[in-house]
C-alpha positions in Angstrom: 71.0 -8.2 -16.5 68.6 -5.5 -15.4 67.3 -7.7 -12.5 70.9 -8.4 -11.4 71.7 -4.6 -11.4 68.6 -3.9 -9.4 69.6 -6.6 -6.8 73.0 -5.1 -6.6 71.5 -1.7 -5.9 69.4 -3.2 -3.2 72.5 -4.7 -1.5 74.5 -1.5 -1.8 71.5 0.4 -0.4 71.3 -2.2 2.4 75.0 -1.8 3.3 74.6 2.0 3.4 71.4 1.7 5.4 73.2 -0.6 7.9 75.9 2.0 8.5 73.4 4.8 8.7 71.2 2.9 11.2 74.1 1.9 13.4 75.6 5.4 13.2 72.9 7.2 15.3 73.0 5.1 18.4 76.7 4.6 18.2 77.4 8.3 17.9 75.0 8.9 20.8 76.7 6.3 23.0 80.1 7.8 22.2 78.8 11.2 23.3 77.4 9.8 26.5 80.7 8.2 27.3 82.5 11.6 26.7 79.9 13.3 29.0 80.6 10.7 31.7 84.3 11.3 31.4 83.9 15.1 31.8 81.4 14.9 34.7 83.1 12.1 36.6 79.6 11.0 37.6 76.6 9.2 36.2 73.1 10.6 36.4 69.9 8.6 36.1 69.0 10.5 32.9 72.3 9.6 31.4 71.8 5.9 32.2 68.3 6.0 30.7 69.5 7.6 27.5 72.4 5.1 27.2 69.9 2.2 27.8 67.8 3.6 25.0 70.8 3.6 22.6 71.6 0.0 23.6 68.0 -1.0 23.0 68.2 0.8 19.6 71.2 -1.2 18.6 69.3 -4.4 19.5 66.3 -3.1 17.4 68.6 -2.4 14.4 70.0 -5.9 14.6 66.5 -7.4 14.8 65.4 -5.2 11.8 68.2 -6.5 9.6 67.6 -10.1 10.7 64.0 -9.8 9.3 65.0 -8.7 5.8 63.8 -11.2 3.3 61.3 -12.7 5.8 57.6 -12.3 5.7 56.7 -9.4 8.0 54.4 -10.3 10.9 51.7 -7.6 11.3 49.8 -6.9 14.5 47.1 -4.4 15.4 49.2 -1.5 16.9 48.5 2.0 18.1 50.2 4.1 15.4 50.0 7.2 17.5 52.1 5.6 20.2 54.7 4.3 17.7 55.2 7.7 16.2 55.4 9.5 19.5 58.0 6.9 20.7 60.0 7.3 17.5 60.0 11.1 17.6 60.9 11.1 21.4 64.0 9.0 20.6 65.0 11.2 17.6 64.4 14.5 19.5 67.3 13.9 21.9 69.6 12.8 19.1 68.9 15.6 16.6 70.1 19.2 16.5 68.2 21.5 18.8 67.6 23.6 15.7 65.1 21.0 14.5 61.6 21.2 16.0 59.2 18.2 15.8 55.4 18.8 15.9 52.9 16.0 16.1 49.5 17.5 15.5 47.6 14.4 16.6 47.2 14.4 20.4 49.1 11.5 22.1 45.9 10.2 23.7 44.2 9.7 20.3 44.4 5.9 19.6 44.7 5.0 15.9 45.2 1.3 15.2 46.5 -0.4 12.1 48.1 -3.8 11.3 51.9 -3.1 11.2 55.2 -4.6 12.0 56.3 -2.3 14.8 60.0 -2.4 14.2 59.8 -1.9 10.4 57.2 0.8 10.8 59.4 2.8 13.3 62.3 2.3 10.9 60.3 4.0 8.1 59.3 6.9 10.3 62.8 7.4 11.6 64.3 7.3 8.1 61.9 9.8 6.7 62.6 12.1 9.6 66.4 11.7 9.3 66.2 12.5 5.6 64.1 15.5 6.4 66.7 16.7 8.9 69.4 16.3 6.2 67.2 18.1 3.6 66.8 21.0 6.1 70.6 21.0 6.8 69.9 20.5 10.5 67.6 23.5 11.0 63.8 23.7 10.6 60.7 21.8 11.6 59.0 18.5 10.9 55.3 18.2 11.3 53.4 14.9 11.6 49.6 14.5 11.4 48.0 11.1 11.8 44.4 10.7 10.7 42.1 7.7 11.0 40.1 7.3 7.8 37.4 4.7 6.9 39.7 1.8 6.0 43.1 3.5 6.1 45.4 5.5 8.3 47.1 8.5 6.8 50.4 9.9 8.1 51.4 13.2 6.7 55.0 14.2 7.3 56.1 17.7 6.2 59.3 19.5 6.6 60.8 22.9 5.9 63.6 21.4 3.7 64.4 22.2 0.1 62.0 19.6 -1.3 62.4 17.1 -4.1 62.6 18.3 -7.7 59.6 17.2 -9.8 62.0 15.4 -12.2 62.8 13.0 -9.4 59.3 12.1 -8.4 59.2 8.9 -10.4 62.6 7.6 -9.2 62.7 8.4 -5.5 61.3 5.0 -4.4 63.7 3.0 -6.6 66.1 0.7 -4.7 69.3 2.5 -3.9 68.0 6.0 -4.9 69.8 8.9 -3.1 70.3 12.6 -3.8 73.2 12.6 -1.5 76.8 13.0 -2.9 78.1 10.1 -0.8 
C-alpha cells in the first residue's frame, strides 16, 4: 500500500511537472505573438527568442520521453550547460531577479551527465528559487571542480526552507506550494 501511494505521488508530481515545464515556453510564445501583433513587424531578436521557445518545447517532450529509461551519460562541460540554462531563464524571468554565475564562462569543468536532464534540474531549482523570492532577488551559482566531483552551489535570497522540512523536501511529490 505504501509503495502504491508513493507511485501515485510520483505520477501526480509528473503531471504537475509536465504542466509546469510546458508553461514557461508556452507563456513566452504567447507573449512573443502579442508583441508581434502590437509591432506589426518581426525583428531578428524576436525570431531568435521564438525559436528558443520552440526548441524548449522539443526538449521538454524529449525529457518526458526518457522518464523510466536508463539515462545516457556523456562527458559534458558543466559550465556551458549552466550558462545556457541561465541565459534561457534570464529572458523569461522577472527583471527584478538577478542571476550571478561566479565561475567564469571560459572555465571548463567536465562531468558525465545527461545534458537534458541536468539542465532540467538546474532550471527547476532556479524556478523554485524565483518562486521562493516572490519574483524579486538574486540567484548565485558557483561551480567548482574538485578531485573526483563537481560541486554546484546555488543560493538565493528567498525565505529558505524550514528545518522541519529538510528530511522530506526530496520525497516524490513534495511541495510547499498551496496548489
